[in-house]
C-alpha positions as CSV (number, residue, x, y, z in Angstrom):
1,X,-34.9,-6.0,-8.8
2,X,-34.1,-9.5,-7.0
3,X,-34.6,-12.7,-9.3
4,X,-34.5,-15.4,-7.8
5,X,-33.1,-18.9,-9.8
6,X,-35.4,-21.3,-11.5
7,X,-34.3,-25.1,-11.5
8,X,-36.6,-27.3,-13.9
9,X,-36.0,-30.9,-14.2
10,X,-36.7,-32.8,-17.5
11,X,-35.8,-35.6,-19.1
12,X,-35.2,-36.0,-23.2
13,X,-37.9,-36.5,-25.7
14,X,-40.6,-36.0,-22.8
15,X,-43.6,-34.0,-24.6
16,X,-44.4,-31.9,-21.3
17,X,-40.6,-30.8,-21.0
18,X,-41.1,-29.8,-25.0
19,X,-44.0,-27.3,-24.8
20,X,-43.0,-26.0,-21.2
21,X,-40.0,-24.9,-23.4
22,X,-42.2,-23.7,-26.3
23,X,-44.4,-21.8,-23.5
24,X,-41.0,-20.4,-21.8
25,X,-40.0,-19.0,-25.3
26,X,-43.5,-17.8,-26.2
27,X,-43.9,-15.8,-23.0
28,X,-40.6,-14.3,-22.7
29,X,-41.1,-13.0,-26.2
30,X,-44.4,-11.4,-24.8
31,X,-42.9,-10.2,-21.6
32,X,-39.0,-8.4,-21.6
33,X,-38.7,-9.1,-17.8
34,X,-39.0,-13.1,-18.1
35,X,-35.6,-13.1,-20.4
36,X,-34.0,-11.7,-17.3
37,X,-34.5,-14.8,-15.2
38,X,-32.0,-17.6,-15.1
39,X,-33.0,-21.2,-15.2
40,X,-30.6,-23.9,-14.3
41,X,-32.4,-27.0,-16.5
42,X,-31.1,-30.2,-15.3
43,X,-31.7,-33.5,-17.2
44,X,-32.6,-36.2,-14.3
45,X,-31.1,-39.0,-15.6
46,X,-28.0,-37.6,-16.1
47,X,-28.0,-35.8,-12.7
48,X,-29.5,-38.0,-10.5
49,X,-27.4,-36.6,-7.7
50,X,-29.0,-32.9,-8.3
51,X,-32.5,-34.6,-9.1
52,X,-32.8,-36.9,-5.9
53,X,-32.9,-33.6,-3.6
54,X,-36.1,-32.4,-4.8
55,X,-39.4,-33.9,-4.1
56,X,-41.4,-34.2,-7.3
57,X,-42.5,-36.9,-9.7
58,X,-43.5,-35.9,-13.3
59,X,-41.4,-33.5,-15.5
60,X,-41.1,-30.4,-16.1
61,X,-40.9,-29.9,-12.5
62,X,-39.9,-26.4,-11.4
63,X,-38.1,-25.0,-8.5
64,X,-37.9,-21.2,-7.3
65,X,-35.5,-20.9,-4.5
66,X,-36.1,-24.5,-3.6
67,X,-39.6,-24.4,-3.6
68,X,-41.5,-26.3,-6.1
69,X,-44.0,-24.1,-8.0
70,X,-44.9,-26.3,-10.9
71,X,-45.0,-30.2,-11.5
72,X,-46.8,-31.6,-15.0
73,X,-48.9,-34.3,-15.2
74,X,-50.5,-36.7,-17.5
75,X,-52.5,-35.6,-20.2
76,X,-51.7,-31.6,-19.2
77,X,-52.6,-29.1,-22.2
78,X,-50.8,-26.3,-23.5
79,X,-52.5,-23.9,-22.4
80,X,-52.3,-25.5,-18.8
81,X,-48.8,-25.9,-19.2
82,X,-48.2,-22.3,-20.5
83,X,-50.4,-20.6,-17.4
84,X,-48.3,-23.0,-14.6
85,X,-44.8,-21.4,-16.7
86,X,-46.2,-18.2,-16.4
87,X,-47.0,-19.0,-12.7
88,X,-43.2,-20.0,-12.2
89,X,-41.8,-16.7,-13.8
90,X,-43.7,-14.6,-12.0
91,X,-42.7,-16.3,-8.4
92,X,-38.9,-15.9,-9.8
93,X,-40.0,-12.4,-10.4
94,X,-41.5,-11.5,-7.0
């Protein structure tokens, strides 16, 4: 299986980033394949030289093979976030 790497941008203290990490943990517990996906977490304030190379506005933002698959939005509920994180994981596994 050719698993693609995920690049995920976040901000320390961001509630949406926190729920994305919770969703990731929950989903990985439900489906073992998700645990095999490599995620490169990039704190955008600490690594602007990396985040400036990607096109996104809100965090978390997740890219699979350089393609944006998920970008959070204001007011996003946990269920929506969880479904988006699942889509990212599936894209990495496809």
